[in-house]
MARZA-7347 format. One record per atom (N, C-alpha, C, CB): atom name; x, y, z; residue in three letters; residue number from 0. Coordinates in pm, 1 decimal. Glycine has a CB too. Example, Ala and Ser with C-alpha at 12.3 -4.5 7.8 and 13.67 -1.06 7.14 Angstrom:
2
   atomo          X          Y          Z   residuo   num
       N     1319.0     -569.0      780.0       ala     0
      CA     1230.0     -450.0      780.0       ala     0
       C     1320.0     -330.0      780.0       ala     0
      CB     1130.8     -447.3      904.6       ala     0
       N     1285.0     -225.0      708.0       ser     1
      CA     1367.0     -106.0      714.0       ser     1
       C     1290.0        3.0      787.0       ser     1
      CB     1408.4      -59.8      572.5       ser     1
END
This chain:
100
   atomo          X          Y          Z   residuo   num
       N    -9677.1    15882.6     6246.4       met     0
      CA    -9701.1    15812.6     6134.2       met     0
       C    -9772.2    15725.6     6156.4       met     0
      CB    -9610.3    15770.3     6075.3       met     0
       N    -9882.7    15686.3     6102.4       thr     1
      CA    -9984.8    15550.9     6084.7       thr     1
       C    -9942.9    15460.3     6038.2       thr     1
      CB   -10092.8    15554.8     6012.8       thr     1
       N    -9898.4    15318.6     6088.4       met     2
      CA    -9907.3    15193.0     5978.7       met     2
       C    -9974.0    15083.2     5984.5       met     2
      CB    -9802.0    15138.0     5956.4       met     2
       N    -9990.5    15042.3     5833.0       ile     3
      CA   -10107.3    15021.4     5842.1       ile     3
       C   -10036.4    14894.7     5811.2       ile     3
      CB   -10222.4    15095.3     5769.1       ile     3
       N   -10131.2    14800.0     5895.8       gly     4
      CA   -10080.0    14635.4     5872.8       gly     4
       C   -10220.1    14573.2     5832.2       gly     4
      CB   -10005.8    14544.7     6034.7       gly     4
       N   -10123.2    14415.6     5770.3       phe     5
      CA   -10257.3    14341.7     5629.1       phe     5
       C   -10157.3    14236.0     5658.6       phe     5
      CB   -10287.9    14416.1     5407.2       phe     5
       N   -10218.3    14163.3     5603.3       lys     6
      CA   -10146.3    13962.3     5601.8       lys     6
       C   -10248.8    13964.5     5434.1       lys     6
      CB   -10246.3    13775.6     5810.8       lys     6
       N   -10066.6    13952.6     5355.2       leu     7
      CA   -10121.6    13995.3     5260.5       leu     7
       C   -10192.2    13803.3     5178.9       leu     7
      CB    -9988.2    14110.5     5171.8       leu     7
       N   -10205.4    13754.2     5256.4       lys     8
      CA   -10271.1    13551.5     5227.5       lys     8
       C   -10379.8    13649.3     5215.9       lys     8
      CB   -10279.8    13369.5     5383.1       lys     8
       N   -10449.5    13726.1     5304.5       thr     9
      CA   -10554.8    13724.5     5321.4       thr     9
       C   -10672.2    13825.5     5224.2       thr     9
      CB   -10542.2    13740.1     5446.6       thr     9
       N   -10546.1    13883.0     5184.4       gln    10
      CA   -10626.1    14051.3     5063.9       gln    10
       C   -10555.4    14000.6     4897.6       gln    10
      CB   -10511.0    14301.3     5131.0       gln    10
       N   -10564.3    13834.6     4926.4       arg    11
      CA   -10527.2    13789.3     4760.8       arg    11
       C   -10644.1    13834.2     4699.0       arg    11
      CB   -10502.5    13613.1     4721.2       arg    11
       N   -10636.8    13897.9     4513.0       pro    12
      CA   -10769.5    13901.6     4448.8       pro    12
       C   -10807.6    13792.8     4403.7       pro    12
      CB   -10782.6    13983.1     4351.8       pro    12
       N   -10946.0    13785.5     4364.1       pro    13
      CA   -10987.2    13623.6     4318.7       pro    13
       C   -10899.5    13604.8     4184.4       pro    13
      CB   -11179.7    13597.2     4278.4       pro    13
       N   -10904.5    13464.0     4154.8       lys    14
      CA   -10831.7    13453.9     4049.6       lys    14
       C   -10876.1    13480.4     3918.3       lys    14
      CB   -10790.5    13350.9     4052.2       lys    14
       N   -10786.3    13529.6     3865.2       pro    15
      CA   -10889.1    13567.2     3729.9       pro    15
       C   -10976.2    13480.6     3621.7       pro    15
      CB   -10808.6    13631.6     3640.6       pro    15
       N   -11049.2    13559.8     3541.9       lys    16
      CA   -11087.9    13485.3     3483.2       lys    16
       C   -11078.5    13548.2     3337.5       lys    16
      CB   -11199.7    13445.1     3538.8       lys    16
       N   -11034.6    13480.1     3239.8       lys    17
      CA   -11005.5    13487.5     3088.6       lys    17
       C   -11110.2    13517.4     3062.4       lys    17
      CB   -10957.5    13378.8     3007.3       lys    17
       N   -11135.1    13693.6     2987.1       ile    18
      CA   -11199.9    13732.7     2898.0       ile    18
       C   -11209.9    13708.6     2774.5       ile    18
      CB   -11190.8    13809.4     2902.8       ile    18
       N   -11068.5    13720.9     2724.8       lys    19
      CA   -11017.5    13707.2     2580.0       lys    19
       C   -10908.3    13679.6     2582.9       lys    19
      CB   -11024.2    13807.4     2495.6       lys    19
       N   -10824.7    13632.8     2442.0       asp    20
      CA   -10679.6    13662.2     2446.3       asp    20
       C   -10609.2    13733.5     2519.1       asp    20
      CB   -10646.0    13700.2     2361.1       asp    20
       N   -10511.4    13736.1     2601.7       gly    21
      CA   -10460.6    13860.6     2697.2       gly    21
       C   -10506.4    13980.5     2754.9       gly    21
      CB   -10382.2    13909.0     2651.5       gly    21
       N   -10636.2    13948.5     2791.2       val    22
      CA   -10756.7    13987.7     2929.4       val    22
       C   -10817.2    13917.5     3000.2       val    22
      CB   -10865.2    14046.9     2906.6       val    22
       N   -10746.5    13933.8     3133.7       val    23
      CA   -10841.6    13876.1     3210.0       val    23
       C   -10931.3    13972.4     3303.6       val    23
      CB   -10772.8    13779.2     3286.2       val    23
       N   -11009.6    13893.5     3405.8       met    24
      CA   -11101.1    13999.9     3494.3       met    24
       C   -11073.0    13930.4     3633.1       met    24
      CB   -11290.3    14009.4     3449.8       met    24
       N   -11067.6    14004.9     3716.2       arg    25
      CA   -11035.7    13963.3     3878.2       arg    25
       C   -11190.6    14020.3     3893.5       arg    25
      CB   -10876.3    14058.0     3989.0       arg    25
       N   -11199.7    14152.6     3914.2       ile    26
      CA   -11285.1    14252.2     3949.6       ile    26
       C   -11433.6    14258.6     3881.4       ile    26
      CB   -11212.4    14369.9     3923.5       ile    26
       N   -11539.7    14228.5     3927.5       asp    27
      CA   -11633.8    14307.2     3830.2       asp    27
       C   -11566.5    14426.7     3726.3       asp    27
      CB   -11743.9    14382.5     3927.5       asp    27
       N   -11593.2    14453.5     3584.7       his    28
      CA   -11592.1    14536.8     3514.5       his    28
       C   -11423.8    14640.8     3549.4       his    28
      CB   -11742.0    14596.9     3536.8       his    28
       N   -11291.4    14531.2     3579.6       val    29
      CA   -11202.1    14573.3     3581.0       val    29
       C   -11116.8    14461.8     3534.1       val    29
      CB   -11187.0    14632.5     3686.0       val    29
       N   -11068.8    14540.6     3390.0       tyr    30
      CA   -11032.0    14457.3     3262.6       tyr    30
       C   -10816.8    14450.2     3320.0       tyr    30
      CB   -11094.3    14586.0     3056.3       tyr    30
       N   -10810.3    14358.6     3288.6       glu    31
      CA   -10670.3    14355.2     3314.4       glu    31
       C   -10586.7    14308.1     3178.2       glu    31
      CB   -10645.7    14255.0     3439.5       glu    31
       N   -10470.8    14317.6     3195.6       ile    32
      CA   -10388.9    14194.5     3069.9       ile    32
       C   -10358.3    14109.4     3153.5       ile    32
      CB   -10236.5    14232.9     2971.9       ile    32
       N   -10366.7    13998.8     3053.5       asp    33
      CA   -10327.2    13849.0     3183.6       asp    33
       C   -10196.4    13889.4     3179.9       asp    33
      CB   -10348.2    13642.0     3136.1       asp    33
       N   -10209.6    13822.9     3326.2       pro    34
      CA    -9988.8    13820.2     3372.2       pro    34
       C    -9934.5    13751.1     3303.0       pro    34
      CB    -9912.4    13752.4     3523.7       pro    34
       N    -9984.0    13672.4     3259.9       glu    35
      CA    -9945.3    13513.6     3165.9       glu    35
       C    -9825.4    13621.2     3058.1       glu    35
      CB   -10146.8    13406.6     3035.5       glu    35
       N    -9879.1    13722.0     3006.9       arg    36
      CA    -9806.2    13788.3     2884.9       arg    36
       C    -9695.5    13895.5     2925.8       arg    36
      CB    -9916.6    13863.9     2790.8       arg    36
       N    -9662.4    13927.8     3077.4       met    37
      CA    -9588.5    13990.5     3148.1       met    37
       C    -9456.6    13906.9     3115.8       met    37
      CB    -9640.4    14003.2     3289.9       met    37
       N    -9414.1    13933.4     3052.9       asp    38
      CA    -9309.2    13872.0     3059.3       asp    38
       C    -9146.1    13941.2     3070.1       asp    38
      CB    -9331.4    13800.2     2956.4       asp    38
       N    -9174.7    14080.8     3041.1       ile    39
      CA    -9017.4    14137.6     3080.9       ile    39
       C    -9089.1    14191.4     3240.8       ile    39
      CB    -8929.6    14303.9     2944.0       ile    39
       N    -9153.3    14244.1     3285.9       phe    40
      CA    -9213.5    14313.7     3387.1       phe    40
       C    -9299.5    14214.8     3490.4       phe    40
      CB    -9301.5    14421.2     3319.1       phe    40
       N    -9314.9    14130.1     3558.4       lys    41
      CA    -9420.3    14038.9     3611.2       lys    41
       C    -9480.9    14102.5     3688.7       lys    41
      CB    -9386.7    13923.7     3670.4       lys    41
       N    -9617.6    14090.2     3696.7       gln    42
      CA    -9705.9    14163.5     3774.6       gln    42
       C    -9706.8    14160.4     3956.0       gln    42
      CB    -9834.4    14114.0     3718.7       gln    42
       N    -9677.0    14233.0     4001.7       gln    43
      CA    -9647.2    14301.3     4137.1       gln    43
       C    -9750.4    14234.6     4218.0       gln    43
      CB    -9659.3    14471.5     4140.8       gln    43
       N    -9735.3    14160.8     4331.6       asp    44
      CA    -9851.1    14147.5     4406.8       asp    44
       C    -9889.0    14284.7     4535.4       asp    44
      CB    -9826.3    13995.5     4475.6       asp    44
       N   -10079.4    14283.3     4454.3       met    45
      CA   -10114.3    14414.7     4505.4       met    45
       C   -10192.1    14314.8     4634.5       met    45
      CB   -10220.7    14540.3     4384.8       met    45
       N   -10247.1    14374.2     4753.0       pro    46
      CA   -10376.5    14372.8     4829.4       pro    46
       C   -10480.8    14429.8     4769.7       pro    46
      CB   -10368.8    14432.6     4948.8       pro    46
       N   -10576.0    14341.0     4794.4       leu    47
      CA   -10699.2    14333.5     4715.3       leu    47
       C   -10729.3    14489.6     4785.2       leu    47
      CB   -10821.8    14180.8     4746.1       leu    47
       N   -10721.3    14517.5     4904.5       trp    48
      CA   -10766.8    14670.8     4944.7       trp    48
       C   -10718.6    14825.9     4860.9       trp    48
      CB   -10707.5    14684.9     5097.1       trp    48
       N   -10573.8    14770.4     4832.0       asp    49
      CA   -10521.4    14872.6     4715.7       asp    49
       C   -10573.3    14898.6     4586.5       asp    49
      CB   -10404.3    14841.9     4680.6       asp    49
       N   -10603.7    14730.9     4561.4       thr    50
      CA   -10685.9    14751.9     4404.0       thr    50
       C   -10787.5    14809.2     4400.6       thr    50
      CB   -10729.8    14641.3     4331.5       thr    50
       N   -10877.2    14851.9     4523.8       asn    51
      CA   -10990.7    14894.0     4552.3       asn    51
       C   -10987.3    15016.7     4582.7       asn    51
      CB   -11044.1    14830.9     4634.0       asn    51
       N   -10901.5    15082.7     4598.5       arg    52
      CA   -10842.9    15206.0     4659.2       arg    52
       C   -10823.6    15264.8     4499.8       arg    52
      CB   -10684.7    15183.0     4773.5       arg    52
       N   -10769.9    15201.0     4410.0       ile    53
      CA   -10694.4    15268.0     4265.2       ile    53
       C   -10861.2    15285.7     4219.6       ile    53
      CB   -10558.5    15135.7     4134.6       ile    53
       N   -10926.2    15138.1     4212.0       ile    54
      CA   -11049.7    15148.7     4166.4       ile    54
       C   -11154.2    15272.6     4179.0       ile    54
      CB   -11097.1    15050.8     4216.4       ile    54
       N   -11162.1    15300.1     4306.9       asn    55
      CA   -11286.4    15407.4     4367.8       asn    55
       C   -11184.3    15577.1     4327.2       asn    55
      CB   -11326.4    15369.9     4611.2       asn    55
       N   -11035.4    15562.6     4278.0       ser    56
      CA   -11008.1    15676.7     4290.4       ser    56
       C   -10997.8    15711.0     4111.0       ser    56
      CB   -10876.4    15693.8     4395.8       ser    56
       N   -11019.4    15598.2     4009.5       arg    57
      CA   -11055.8    15662.9     3876.2       arg    57
       C   -11188.7    15692.3     3909.9       arg    57
      CB   -11040.1    15573.3     3738.4       arg    57
       N   -11270.7    15600.4     3951.0       trp    58
      CA   -11400.4    15643.2     3936.1       trp    58
       C   -11448.2    15796.8     4010.5       trp    58
      CB   -11480.3    15524.1     3991.5       trp    58
       N   -11381.0    15822.3     4083.8       glu    59
      CA   -11456.3    15972.5     4154.9       glu    59
       C   -11316.8    16056.6     4064.6       glu    59
      CB   -11460.5    15994.2     4403.2       glu    59
       N   -11233.1    16053.6     3975.0       his    60
      CA   -11191.0    16088.3     3853.0       his    60
       C   -11258.3    16119.6     3731.2       his    60
      CB   -11128.5    16013.4     3828.4       his    60
       N   -11282.3    16025.4     3721.9       leu    61
      CA   -11423.7    16054.9     3601.8       leu    61
       C   -11550.8    16136.3     3633.1       leu    61
      CB   -11497.8    15912.9     3561.9       leu    61
       N   -11570.3    16128.7     3804.6       ala    62
      CA   -11696.1    16182.1     3792.9       ala    62
       C   -11640.8    16374.2     3811.6       ala    62
      CB   -11816.3    16098.7     3934.0       ala    62
       N   -11535.7    16359.8     3864.1       trp    63
      CA   -11484.6    16550.9     3840.4       trp    63
       C   -11481.8    16570.0     3703.8       trp    63
      CB   -11307.7    16608.7     3898.1       trp    63
       N   -11467.4    16468.8     3617.0       met    64
      CA   -11423.2    16497.0     3486.2       met    64
       C   -11553.4    16559.1     3437.4       met    64
      CB   -11367.0    16367.8     3400.8       met    64
       N   -11605.0    16449.2     3471.2       his    65
      CA   -11710.6    16458.2     3394.1       his    65
       C   -11876.1    16615.8     3427.9       his    65
      CB   -11753.8    16282.9     3420.5       his    65
       N   -11795.3    16627.1     3596.8       asp    66
      CA   -11864.0    16783.1     3627.2       asp    66
       C   -11802.1    16923.8     3577.1       asp    66
      CB   -11865.8    16804.8     3784.2       asp    66
       N   -11672.6    16881.2     3567.5       his    67
      CA   -11594.7    17028.6     3504.3       his    67
       C   -11582.3    17049.5     3377.0       his    67
      CB   -11455.5    17047.8     3538.3       his    67
       N   -11571.3    16896.7     3302.2       phe    68
      CA   -11588.5    16948.4     3134.1       phe    68
       C   -11701.0    16866.0     3061.4       phe    68
      CB   -11434.9    16919.4     3035.6       phe    68
       N   -11797.2    16791.8     3099.9       ala    69
      CA   -11875.6    16793.4     3011.2       ala    69
       C   -12014.7    16813.8     2983.2       ala    69
      CB   -11855.2    16724.0     2984.0       ala    69
       N   -12066.0    16852.1     2936.8       asp    70
      CA   -12186.3    16929.8     2875.5       asp    70
       C   -12323.8    16845.9     2898.6       asp    70
      CB   -12160.9    16954.0     2707.2       asp    70
       N   -12291.1    16733.7     2829.5       ser    71
      CA   -12376.5    16594.0     2885.3       ser    71
       C   -12333.7    16476.6     2866.1       ser    71
      CB   -12502.0    16573.8     2834.1       ser    71
       N   -12382.4    16360.8     2916.9       leu    72
      CA   -12371.3    16244.6     2910.2       leu    72
       C   -12452.8    16137.3     2855.8       leu    72
      CB   -12353.6    16229.8     2998.1       leu    72
       N   -12351.2    16085.5     2742.5       ile    73
      CA   -12475.9    16016.6     2702.7       ile    73
       C   -12369.8    15878.1     2711.5       ile    73
      CB   -12568.5    16070.5     2532.1       ile    73
       N   -12533.1    15782.6     2678.7       ser    74
      CA   -12490.3    15592.5     2652.3       ser    74
       C   -12407.9    15591.2     2551.0       ser    74
      CB   -12622.4    15472.7     2601.3       ser    74
       N   -12371.5    15440.9     2559.3       cys    75
      CA   -12338.1    15411.1     2452.8       cys    75
       C   -12456.7    15377.4     2360.1       cys    75
      CB   -12250.3    15320.7     2469.6       cys    75
       N   -12531.0    15361.5     2357.0       glu    76
      CA   -12655.4    15319.5     2287.1       glu    76
       C   -12705.1    15453.1     2219.1       glu    76
      CB   -12770.3    15252.5     2393.2       glu    76
       N   -12717.4    15554.6     2296.7       glu    77
      CA   -12760.2    15657.5     2237.1       glu    77
       C   -12659.6    15675.9     2113.4       glu    77
      CB   -12771.2    15771.7     2334.9       glu    77
       N   -12539.0    15692.3     2170.4       leu    78
      CA   -12396.9    15731.3     2042.1       leu    78
       C   -12418.8    15643.3     1924.5       leu    78
      CB   -12211.9    15687.1     2100.8       leu    78
       N   -12437.4    15531.0     1973.0       glu    79
      CA   -12453.9    15383.5     1854.6       glu    79
       C   -12577.7    15487.0     1759.0       glu    79
      CB   -12550.0    15167.5     1955.4       glu    79
       N   -12687.1    15479.2     1798.7       lys    80
      CA   -12805.4    15549.4     1774.1       lys    80
       C   -12770.7    15700.6     1660.0       lys    80
      CB   -12866.5    15591.1     1940.3       lys    80
       N   -12707.0    15752.4     1733.2       glu    81
      CA   -12672.3    15869.0     1584.6       glu    81
       C   -12600.2    15888.5     1529.2       glu    81
      CB   -12670.9    15975.9     1575.2       glu    81
       N   -12538.3    15784.3     1555.9       ile    82
      CA   -12380.0    15733.2     1446.6       ile    82
       C   -12489.0    15704.2     1312.9       ile    82
      CB   -12252.8    15527.0     1516.0       ile    82
       N   -12541.3    15546.4     1376.3       glu    83
      CA   -12623.7    15527.2     1286.0       glu    83
       C   -12743.4    15605.5     1181.2       glu    83
      CB   -12658.7    15461.2     1342.3       glu    83
       N   -12789.3    15694.7     1209.9       lys    84
      CA   -12892.0    15792.9     1204.9       lys    84
       C   -12812.1    15913.5     1088.0       lys    84
      CB   -12930.1    15855.8     1383.3       lys    84
       N   -12665.0    15964.2     1127.8       glu    85
      CA   -12573.3    16003.5     1081.1       glu    85
       C   -12570.8    15945.7      950.3       glu    85
      CB   -12476.9    15987.8     1156.7       glu    85
       N   -12528.7    15804.9      967.6       ala    86
      CA   -12479.8    15720.5      799.2       ala    86
       C   -12595.1    15698.5      756.8       ala    86
      CB   -12388.8    15559.1      789.5       ala    86
       N   -12720.3    15709.3      756.2       lys    87
      CA   -12866.7    15704.2      721.7       lys    87
       C   -12905.0    15768.1      622.2       lys    87
      CB   -12945.0    15743.8      811.6       lys    87
       N   -12848.0    15899.2      702.4       ser    88
      CA   -12881.5    16075.4      638.8       ser    88
       C   -12752.4    16093.6      549.0       ser    88
      CB   -12885.0    16231.0      787.3       ser    88
       N   -12635.5    16086.8      484.0       lys    89
      CA   -12545.4    16064.1      425.4       lys    89
       C   -12563.6    15971.6      291.4       lys    89
      CB   -12470.6    16024.6      515.5       lys    89
       N   -12573.9    15846.9      327.7       ala    90
      CA   -12644.6    15718.3      250.5       ala    90
       C   -12793.4    15770.7      109.5       ala    90
      CB   -12733.5    15608.0      416.1       ala    90
       N   -12876.7    15843.1      181.1       ser    91
      CA   -12978.8    15943.3      125.5       ser    91
       C   -12974.7    16025.0       73.0       ser    91
      CB   -13034.8    15988.5      173.2       ser    91
       N   -12857.3    16080.2      137.3       arg    92
      CA   -12787.1    16241.3       19.4       arg    92
       C   -12737.9    16223.8      -97.8       arg    92
      CB   -12651.8    16328.1       69.2       arg    92
       N   -12642.5    16091.2      -85.5       lys    93
      CA   -12588.4    16051.7     -218.7       lys    93
       C   -12680.4    15975.4     -313.8       lys    93
      CB   -12470.7    15969.1     -197.7       lys    93
       N   -12763.7    15916.4     -283.4       thr    94
      CA   -12869.1    15818.9     -385.4       thr    94
       C   -12958.4    15964.7     -442.9       thr    94
      CB   -13000.2    15666.9     -271.9       thr    94
       N   -12953.8    16051.2     -394.1       thr    95
      CA   -13084.8    16184.3     -399.0       thr    95
       C   -12962.5    16229.3     -524.9       thr    95
      CB   -13129.0    16335.2     -204.4       thr    95
       N   -12853.5    16288.1     -498.0       arg    96
      CA   -12762.3    16357.8     -608.4       arg    96
       C   -12752.1    16294.3     -722.7       arg    96
      CB   -12628.7    16377.6     -571.3       arg    96
       N   -12719.5    16113.4     -685.6       arg    97
      CA   -12677.4    16042.3     -835.3       arg    97
       C   -12848.7    16041.6     -928.8       arg    97
      CB   -12599.1    15830.0     -798.5       arg    97
       N   -12960.9    16091.7     -834.4       lys    98
      CA   -13080.5    16046.1     -915.2       lys    98
       C   -13102.7    16177.3    -1012.2       lys    98
      CB   -13223.9    16006.3     -811.4       lys    98
       N   -13037.5    16324.3     -999.1       lys    99
      CA   -12998.3    16434.0    -1075.2       lys    99
       C   -12947.0    16442.8    -1156.4       lys    99
      CB   -12955.9    16495.7    -1043.7       lys    99
END
């Protein structure tokens, strides 16, 4: 069995930046609940390498899910355009029915 050794003080994550009420970010694109809101269960000290391991694992899992279950991937921008187009189409059909 291999033991992993590290000093927690050298593996502390950066100080949290407040994003909005109840949300902070320490690592780019990783949103967390503000630790100050954790009244019952306090946030545990985690070394930075472990946080990065979890983040990377999530990206690997997401890539696997896309590979196995998604026919295609679309961006949020593409999805918003599609929704707007559909809403305009529905609105024009309603006005057409009223004119008849």
